[in-house]
C-alpha positions as YAML, in Angstrom:
chain: A
units: angstrom
residues:
- id: 1
  name: MET
  ca: [260.87, 195.40, 88.70]
- id: 2
  name: SER
  ca: [264.38, 195.35, 87.31]
- id: 3
  name: GLN
  ca: [265.32, 196.81, 83.93]
- id: 4
  name: ARG
  ca: [266.02, 193.31, 82.61]
- id: 5
  name: GLN
  ca: [262.56, 192.10, 83.61]
- id: 6
  name: SER
  ca: [260.99, 195.15, 81.95]
- id: 7
  name: TYR
  ca: [262.74, 194.33, 78.68]
- id: 8
  name: ALA
  ca: [261.51, 190.73, 78.88]
- id: 9
  name: VAL
  ca: [257.91, 191.79, 79.51]
- id: 10
  name: GLY
  ca: [258.03, 194.35, 76.70]
- id: 11
  name: THR
  ca: [259.45, 191.80, 74.25]
- id: 12
  name: GLY
  ca: [256.79, 189.27, 75.25]
- id: 13
  name: LEU
  ca: [253.97, 191.78, 74.73]
- id: 14
  name: PHE
  ca: [255.40, 192.76, 71.33]
- id: 15
  name: ILE
  ca: [255.47, 189.10, 70.20]
- id: 16
  name: VAL
  ca: [251.92, 188.48, 71.45]
- id: 17
  name: LEU
  ca: [250.62, 191.58, 69.66]
- id: 18
  name: GLY
  ca: [252.45, 190.50, 66.48]
- id: 19
  name: PHE
  ca: [250.81, 187.08, 66.50]
- id: 20
  name: ALA
  ca: [247.43, 188.66, 67.24]
- id: 21
  name: ALA
  ca: [247.82, 190.98, 64.24]
- id: 22
  name: LEU
  ca: [248.78, 188.06, 61.98]
- id: 23
  name: GLY
  ca: [245.79, 186.08, 63.19]
- id: 24
  name: TYR
  ca: [243.47, 189.02, 62.52]
- id: 25
  name: LEU
  ca: [244.85, 189.49, 59.00]
- id: 26
  name: ALA
  ca: [244.50, 185.77, 58.27]
- id: 27
  name: THR
  ca: [240.87, 185.88, 59.44]
- id: 28
  name: GLN
  ca: [240.15, 188.94, 57.32]
- id: 29
  name: THR
  ca: [241.74, 187.38, 54.22]
- id: 30
  name: THR
  ca: [239.75, 184.18, 54.63]
- id: 31
  name: SER
  ca: [236.49, 186.03, 55.12]
- id: 32
  name: VAL
  ca: [237.07, 188.13, 52.01]
- id: 33
  name: ALA
  ca: [237.97, 185.08, 49.93]
- id: 34
  name: ASN
  ca: [234.86, 183.21, 50.97]
- id: 35
  name: THR
  ca: [232.45, 186.12, 50.80]
- id: 36
  name: SER
  ca: [229.48, 185.31, 48.60]
- id: 37
  name: ARG
  ca: [228.65, 188.07, 46.14]
- id: 38
  name: GLY
  ca: [225.51, 186.54, 44.66]
- id: 39
  name: PRO
  ca: [225.09, 184.84, 41.27]
- id: 40
  name: SER
  ca: [228.21, 184.22, 39.21]
- id: 41
  name: TYR
  ca: [229.31, 182.66, 35.93]
- id: 42
  name: THR
  ca: [232.45, 180.74, 35.01]
- id: 43
  name: VAL
  ca: [235.05, 181.40, 32.31]
- id: 44
  name: GLU
  ca: [238.32, 179.60, 31.59]
- id: 45
  name: ALA
  ca: [241.87, 180.83, 31.04]
- id: 46
  name: HIS
  ca: [244.94, 178.76, 30.15]
- id: 47
  name: PHE
  ca: [248.34, 179.73, 31.55]
- id: 48
  name: ALA
  ca: [251.80, 178.39, 30.74]
- id: 49
  name: ASN
  ca: [252.80, 179.07, 34.36]
- id: 50
  name: ILE
  ca: [250.57, 179.95, 37.33]
- id: 51
  name: GLY
  ca: [253.37, 180.54, 39.83]
- id: 52
  name: GLN
  ca: [251.86, 180.33, 43.34]
- id: 53
  name: LEU
  ca: [248.28, 181.08, 42.28]
- id: 54
  name: LYS
  ca: [245.76, 179.25, 44.47]
- id: 55
  name: GLU
  ca: [242.06, 178.53, 44.46]
- id: 56
  name: ARG
  ca: [239.88, 181.35, 45.85]
- id: 57
  name: ALA
  ca: [242.51, 183.90, 44.81]
- id: 58
  name: PRO
  ca: [240.92, 187.18, 43.68]
- id: 59
  name: VAL
  ca: [240.08, 188.07, 40.10]
- id: 60
  name: LYS
  ca: [240.39, 191.82, 39.57]
- id: 61
  name: VAL
  ca: [239.72, 194.49, 36.96]
- id: 62
  name: ALA
  ca: [241.47, 197.84, 37.47]
- id: 63
  name: GLY
  ca: [242.35, 196.65, 40.99]
- id: 64
  name: VAL
  ca: [238.69, 196.00, 41.89]
- id: 65
  name: ARG
  ca: [237.70, 192.46, 42.85]
- id: 66
  name: ILE
  ca: [235.12, 190.97, 40.46]
- id: 67
  name: GLY
  ca: [235.39, 187.28, 41.34]
- id: 68
  name: GLN
  ca: [237.73, 184.51, 42.40]
- id: 69
  name: VAL
  ca: [239.64, 181.51, 41.11]
- id: 70
  name: GLN
  ca: [237.32, 178.51, 41.23]
- id: 71
  name: SER
  ca: [239.67, 175.68, 40.28]
- id: 72
  name: ILE
  ca: [243.13, 174.95, 38.86]
- id: 73
  name: VAL
  ca: [243.91, 171.75, 36.95]
- id: 74
  name: LEU
  ca: [246.63, 170.69, 34.54]
- id: 75
  name: ASP
  ca: [245.39, 170.17, 30.99]
- id: 76
  name: PRO
  ca: [245.78, 166.45, 30.09]
- id: 77
  name: GLY
  ca: [248.64, 165.98, 27.65]
- id: 78
  name: LYS
  ca: [249.53, 169.69, 27.68]
- id: 79
  name: GLU
  ca: [251.98, 171.87, 29.60]
- id: 80
  name: THR
  ca: [249.33, 174.44, 30.49]
- id: 81
  name: ALA
  ca: [247.16, 175.02, 33.53]
- id: 82
  name: ASP
  ca: [243.39, 175.29, 33.07]
- id: 83
  name: VAL
  ca: [242.18, 177.98, 35.49]
- id: 84
  name: LYS
  ca: [238.44, 178.47, 35.97]
- id: 85
  name: LEU
  ca: [237.38, 181.93, 37.08]
- id: 86
  name: SER
  ca: [234.12, 182.54, 38.91]
- id: 87
  name: ILE
  ca: [232.97, 186.06, 37.93]
- id: 88
  name: ASP
  ca: [230.14, 187.99, 39.60]
- id: 89
  name: GLN
  ca: [227.11, 188.09, 37.32]
- id: 90
  name: ARG
  ca: [226.96, 191.88, 37.39]
- id: 91
  name: TYR
  ca: [230.29, 191.93, 35.52]
- id: 92
  name: ASN
  ca: [228.96, 190.09, 32.48]
- id: 93
  name: GLN
  ca: [230.22, 192.49, 29.82]
- id: 94
  name: ILE
  ca: [233.91, 191.46, 29.76]
- id: 95
  name: PRO
  ca: [235.09, 191.63, 26.09]
- id: 96
  name: ASP
  ca: [236.13, 188.24, 24.73]
- id: 97
  name: ASP
  ca: [239.52, 189.65, 23.61]
- id: 98
  name: SER
  ca: [240.45, 190.70, 27.15]
- id: 99
  name: VAL
  ca: [243.82, 189.66, 28.57]
- id: 100
  name: ALA
  ca: [244.12, 187.66, 31.80]
- id: 101
  name: THR
  ca: [247.42, 188.08, 33.66]
- id: 102
  name: ILE
  ca: [248.74, 186.59, 36.91]
- id: 103
  name: PHE
  ca: [250.02, 189.36, 39.16]
- id: 104
  name: THR
  ca: [251.55, 189.48, 42.64]
- id: 105
  name: SER
  ca: [250.29, 191.81, 45.35]
- id: 106
  name: GLY
  ca: [253.33, 193.82, 46.39]
- id: 107
  name: LEU
  ca: [256.76, 192.23, 46.57]
- id: 108
  name: LEU
  ca: [255.91, 189.14, 48.63]
- id: 109
  name: GLY
  ca: [252.11, 189.15, 48.52]
- id: 110
  name: ASP
  ca: [249.67, 186.54, 47.22]
- id: 111
  name: GLN
  ca: [249.04, 186.17, 43.52]
- id: 112
  name: TYR
  ca: [245.80, 187.00, 41.74]
- id: 113
  name: VAL
  ca: [244.34, 187.15, 38.23]
- id: 114
  name: GLY
  ca: [244.09, 190.60, 36.70]
- id: 115
  name: VAL
  ca: [241.84, 191.12, 33.66]
- id: 116
  name: GLN
  ca: [242.60, 193.91, 31.20]
- id: 117
  name: TYR
  ca: [239.61, 194.74, 29.02]
- id: 118
  name: GLY
  ca: [239.93, 194.33, 25.26]
- id: 119
  name: HIS
  ca: [238.09, 196.18, 22.49]
- id: 120
  name: SER
  ca: [235.72, 193.51, 21.20]
- id: 121
  name: LYS
  ca: [232.01, 194.23, 21.27]
- id: 122
  name: ASN
  ca: [231.28, 190.58, 22.08]
- id: 123
  name: PRO
  ca: [231.39, 189.71, 25.80]
- id: 124
  name: VAL
  ca: [232.83, 186.38, 26.89]
- id: 125
  name: ALA
  ca: [229.94, 184.01, 27.56]
- id: 126
  name: ALA
  ca: [229.47, 181.73, 30.55]
- id: 127
  name: GLY
  ca: [231.63, 178.69, 29.99]
- id: 128
  name: GLY
  ca: [233.72, 180.59, 27.46]
- id: 129
  name: THR
  ca: [237.49, 181.07, 27.39]
- id: 130
  name: LEU
  ca: [239.76, 184.09, 27.67]
- id: 131
  name: ALA
  ca: [242.23, 183.14, 24.93]
- id: 132
  name: LEU
  ca: [244.77, 185.89, 25.62]
- id: 133
  name: THR
  ca: [246.79, 185.26, 28.78]
- id: 134
  name: ARG
  ca: [250.11, 186.15, 30.35]
- id: 135
  name: PRO
  ca: [251.68, 183.70, 32.83]
- id: 136
  name: ALA
  ca: [253.08, 184.50, 36.25]
- id: 137
  name: GLN
  ca: [256.41, 186.29, 35.96]
- id: 138
  name: GLN
  ca: [259.25, 184.27, 37.38]
- id: 139
  name: LEU
  ca: [262.02, 185.61, 39.59]
- id: 140
  name: GLU
  ca: [264.61, 184.69, 36.94]
- id: 141
  name: GLU
  ca: [262.85, 186.86, 34.36]
- id: 142
  name: MET
  ca: [262.67, 189.80, 36.76]
- id: 143
  name: LEU
  ca: [266.38, 189.44, 37.56]
- id: 144
  name: GLY
  ca: [267.05, 189.27, 33.84]
- id: 145
  name: LYS
  ca: [265.30, 192.61, 33.33]
- id: 146
  name: PHE
  ca: [267.18, 194.08, 36.29]
- id: 147
  name: PHE
  ca: [270.56, 193.05, 34.86]
- id: 148
  name: GLY
  ca: [269.65, 194.29, 31.40]
- id: 149
  name: ALA
  ca: [268.67, 191.16, 29.49]
- id: 150
  name: GLY
  ca: [265.35, 192.72, 28.59]
- id: 151
  name: GLY
  ca: [261.92, 191.23, 28.86]
- id: 152
  name: VAL
  ca: [260.39, 188.38, 26.95]
- id: 153
  name: ALA
  ca: [258.05, 189.32, 24.13]
- id: 154
  name: ASP
  ca: [254.35, 189.22, 25.01]
- id: 155
  name: ASN
  ca: [252.93, 186.13, 23.36]
- id: 156
  name: LEU
  ca: [249.48, 187.45, 22.51]
- id: 157
  name: SER
  ca: [249.33, 186.32, 18.87]
- id: 158
  name: GLY
  ca: [250.61, 182.78, 19.35]
- id: 159
  name: SER
  ca: [254.06, 181.41, 18.57]
- id: 160
  name: TYR
  ca: [255.89, 178.93, 16.40]
- id: 161
  name: LEU
  ca: [258.81, 176.74, 17.40]
- id: 162
  name: VAL
  ca: [262.26, 176.47, 15.84]
- id: 163
  name: LYS
  ca: [265.29, 174.58, 17.09]
- id: 164
  name: ALA
  ca: [268.97, 175.46, 17.31]
- id: 165
  name: ARG
  ca: [271.96, 173.39, 18.44]
- id: 166
  name: PHE
  ca: [274.86, 174.79, 20.44]
- id: 167
  name: SER
  ca: [278.06, 173.13, 21.57]
- id: 168
  name: ASN
  ca: [277.95, 175.35, 24.67]
- id: 169
  name: ILE
  ca: [275.00, 177.37, 26.02]
- id: 170
  name: GLY
  ca: [276.82, 178.86, 29.02]
- id: 171
  name: ALA
  ca: [274.24, 179.92, 31.62]
- id: 172
  name: LEU
  ca: [271.32, 180.15, 29.18]
- id: 173
  name: SER
  ca: [268.09, 179.08, 30.87]
- id: 174
  name: VAL
  ca: [264.47, 178.37, 29.95]
- id: 175
  name: GLY
  ca: [262.49, 181.59, 29.69]
- id: 176
  name: ALA
  ca: [265.45, 183.64, 28.48]
- id: 177
  name: PRO
  ca: [264.62, 186.18, 25.75]
- id: 178
  name: VAL
  ca: [265.09, 185.59, 22.04]
- id: 179
  name: LYS
  ca: [266.03, 188.87, 20.35]
- id: 180
  name: MET
  ca: [266.44, 190.24, 16.86]
- id: 181
  name: ALA
  ca: [268.07, 193.64, 16.42]
- id: 182
  name: GLY
  ca: [267.89, 193.98, 20.22]
- id: 183
  name: VAL
  ca: [264.10, 193.56, 20.30]
- id: 184
  name: ALA
  ca: [262.55, 190.61, 22.17]
- id: 185
  name: ILE
  ca: [260.64, 188.42, 19.70]
- id: 186
  name: GLY
  ca: [260.20, 185.28, 21.79]
- id: 187
  name: SER
  ca: [261.69, 183.13, 24.52]
- id: 188
  name: VAL
  ca: [263.61, 179.92, 25.11]
- id: 189
  name: GLN
  ca: [261.02, 177.19, 25.60]
- id: 190
  name: SER
  ca: [263.23, 174.21, 26.42]
- id: 191
  name: ILE
  ca: [266.86, 173.08, 26.62]
- id: 192
  name: GLN
  ca: [267.87, 169.44, 26.26]
- id: 193
  name: ALA
  ca: [271.22, 167.70, 26.05]
- id: 194
  name: ASP
  ca: [271.53, 165.36, 23.04]
- id: 195
  name: PRO
  ca: [273.18, 162.11, 24.23]
- id: 196
  name: VAL
  ca: [274.15, 161.18, 20.66]
- id: 197
  name: LYS
  ca: [275.40, 164.44, 19.15]
- id: 198
  name: LEU
  ca: [276.68, 165.63, 22.54]
- id: 199
  name: ASP
  ca: [275.38, 169.15, 22.16]
- id: 200
  name: ALA
  ca: [272.47, 171.20, 23.50]
- id: 201
  name: GLU
  ca: [269.19, 171.34, 21.59]
- id: 202
  name: VAL
  ca: [267.44, 174.62, 22.33]
- id: 203
  name: THR
  ca: [263.80, 175.15, 21.33]
- id: 204
  name: LEU
  ca: [262.84, 178.76, 20.64]
- id: 205
  name: ALA
  ca: [259.23, 179.98, 20.81]
- id: 206
  name: ILE
  ca: [258.96, 182.94, 18.43]
- id: 207
  name: ASP
  ca: [255.95, 185.22, 18.21]
- id: 208
  name: LYS
  ca: [253.96, 184.58, 15.02]
- id: 209
  name: LYS
  ca: [254.04, 188.22, 14.04]
- id: 210
  name: TYR
  ca: [257.77, 187.67, 13.37]
- id: 211
  name: SER
  ca: [257.16, 184.98, 10.75]
- id: 212
  name: GLN
  ca: [259.41, 186.48, 8.06]
- id: 213
  name: ILE
  ca: [262.76, 185.28, 9.39]
- id: 214
  name: PRO
  ca: [264.95, 183.78, 6.59]
- id: 215
  name: ASP
  ca: [265.79, 180.11, 7.10]
- id: 216
  name: ASP
  ca: [269.54, 180.80, 6.74]
- id: 217
  name: SER
  ca: [269.55, 183.14, 9.73]
- id: 218
  name: ALA
  ca: [272.11, 182.62, 12.49]
- id: 219
  name: ALA
  ca: [271.45, 182.15, 16.22]
- id: 220
  name: ALA
  ca: [274.01, 183.09, 18.87]
- id: 221
  name: VAL
  ca: [274.10, 182.99, 22.67]
- id: 222
  name: PHE
  ca: [275.02, 186.45, 23.96]
- id: 223
  name: THR
  ca: [275.36, 188.04, 27.39]
- id: 224
  name: SER
  ca: [273.75, 191.34, 28.38]
- id: 225
  name: GLY
  ca: [276.49, 193.59, 29.68]
- id: 226
  name: LEU
  ca: [279.42, 192.32, 31.69]
- id: 227
  name: ILE
  ca: [277.57, 190.21, 34.28]
- id: 228
  name: GLY
  ca: [274.06, 190.20, 32.81]
- id: 229
  name: THR
  ca: [271.95, 187.19, 31.93]
- id: 230
  name: GLN
  ca: [272.26, 185.36, 28.63]
- id: 231
  name: TYR
  ca: [269.87, 185.35, 25.71]
- id: 232
  name: VAL
  ca: [269.60, 184.09, 22.12]
- id: 233
  name: ALA
  ca: [270.20, 186.65, 19.38]
- id: 234
  name: ILE
  ca: [269.03, 186.00, 15.82]
- id: 235
  name: GLN
  ca: [270.83, 187.62, 12.89]
- id: 236
  name: PRO
  ca: [268.65, 187.49, 9.76]
- id: 237
  name: GLY
  ca: [270.06, 185.86, 6.63]
- id: 238
  name: GLY
  ca: [269.26, 186.52, 2.98]
- id: 239
  name: SER
  ca: [267.32, 183.41, 1.93]
- id: 240
  name: PRO
  ca: [263.94, 183.91, 0.20]
- id: 241
  name: ASP
  ca: [262.56, 180.99, 2.25]
- id: 242
  name: MET
  ca: [261.35, 181.67, 5.78]
- id: 243
  name: LEU
  ca: [261.59, 179.66, 8.97]
- id: 244
  name: LYS
  ca: [258.53, 177.51, 9.66]
- id: 245
  name: ASN
  ca: [257.24, 175.74, 12.74]
- id: 246
  name: GLY
  ca: [259.54, 172.80, 13.56]
- id: 247
  name: ASP
  ca: [262.51, 174.00, 11.46]
- id: 248
  name: GLU
  ca: [266.08, 173.87, 12.75]
- id: 249
  name: MET
  ca: [268.52, 176.76, 12.47]
- id: 250
  name: VAL
  ca: [271.80, 175.43, 11.05]
- id: 251
  name: LEU
  ca: [274.03, 178.45, 11.68]
- id: 252
  name: THR
  ca: [274.71, 178.88, 15.40]
- id: 253
  name: GLN
  ca: [277.33, 180.44, 17.63]
- id: 254
  name: SER
  ca: [277.86, 179.09, 21.14]
- id: 255
  name: ALA
  ca: [278.24, 181.12, 24.31]
- id: 256
  name: MET
  ca: [281.64, 182.74, 24.72]
- id: 257
  name: GLN
  ca: [283.30, 181.62, 27.95]
- id: 258
  name: ILE
  ca: [285.40, 183.91, 30.11]
- id: 259
  name: GLU
  ca: [288.32, 181.50, 29.72]
- id: 260
  name: ASP
  ca: [288.16, 181.91, 25.94]
- id: 261
  name: LEU
  ca: [288.16, 185.69, 26.23]
- id: 262
  name: ILE
  ca: [291.12, 185.66, 28.59]
- id: 263
  name: GLY
  ca: [292.93, 183.19, 26.34]
- id: 264
  name: LYS
  ca: [292.39, 185.36, 23.27]
- id: 265
  name: PHE
  ca: [293.58, 188.42, 25.16]
- id: 266
  name: LEU
  ca: [296.74, 186.67, 26.34]
- id: 267
  name: VAL
  ca: [297.47, 185.21, 22.92]
- id: 268
  name: SER
  ca: [296.88, 188.57, 21.29]
- id: 269
  name: GLY
  ca: [299.15, 190.24, 23.80]
- id: 270
  name: SER
  ca: [301.86, 187.63, 23.35]
- id: 271
  name: SER
  ca: [301.69, 187.91, 19.56]
- id: 272
  name: THR
  ca: [301.99, 191.68, 19.77]
- id: 273
  name: ASP
  ca: [304.96, 191.46, 22.13]
- id: 274
  name: ALA
  ca: [306.67, 188.87, 19.91]
- id: 275
  name: LYS
  ca: [306.19, 191.08, 16.86]
- id: 276
  name: LYS
  ca: [307.63, 194.05, 18.73]
- id: 277
  name: ASP
  ca: [310.65, 191.99, 19.82]
- id: 278
  name: ALA
  ca: [311.18, 190.82, 16.23]
- id: 279
  name: ASP
  ca: [310.97, 194.38, 14.92]
- id: 280
  name: ASN
  ca: [313.40, 195.56, 17.58]
- id: 281
  name: GLY
  ca: [315.77, 192.74, 16.64]
- id: 282
  name: LYS
  ca: [315.68, 193.74, 13.00]
- id: 283
  name: ALA
  ca: [316.25, 197.37, 13.92]
- id: 284
  name: GLY
  ca: [319.23, 196.39, 16.05]
- id: 285
  name: ALA
  ca: [320.72, 194.32, 13.26]
- id: 286
  name: GLY
  ca: [320.33, 197.24, 10.87]
- id: 287
  name: ASP
  ca: [322.12, 199.55, 13.31]
- id: 288
  name: LYS
  ca: [325.11, 197.19, 13.44]
- id: 289
  name: HIS
  ca: [325.53, 197.45, 9.71]
...
């Protein structure tokens, strides 16, 4: 057998073994997902974003499987997903203030629901709801953290909405952090172009625990670092009245474009050079006298 034929046979065997391993793993995953663990009860959880979560995905506590996702439906008239979790009956002491979060197994693995126990003495009943949830983390948010934009505030106490208008939002996107004094206090919920006023209407979801923001505060679109992602920064004002749900922030500052920065630098440089030339001219005229 020639060396070339040996390479071909070896490559073929490697491919066959690879497909066999994938088939085995797929069989194992399916069997685990469909394994019956006896009696179970159902609880609900509502998520703003489920990512790639699928039915029969695991439900885990401390990394240990305690059930699976029974169904996923979109709440009628709402932008939230109603996820029903089938929990093994032996795990019937989950506190009703526990937090349900959508995680990803590894870097490219499947997603699952992780439950972090709360401190309440009342367990969630069958048919009850886990009110505290965290949605699946999007790639844009993870990139934002990597480039220094910071994370979005955990929305565990609810949020209220305020609006702000910008003539230019740059590369601001939905899900970007809203910060005050550098601390994330919310996120950008939506961005819409106004066909009449010809500007961008940005809706900010701010955590309710930050409910003492003066209504004359200013909102600006900033960039984290030199090439980082953009976010909305709020500078508190001095008004005795506070922002309420549905209010609009009047004082805003749009995103600074690179062209503007370069233009200001060139104009500043030209002005400085012109002033120097004028001073030199005056000095020369004085020397002549």
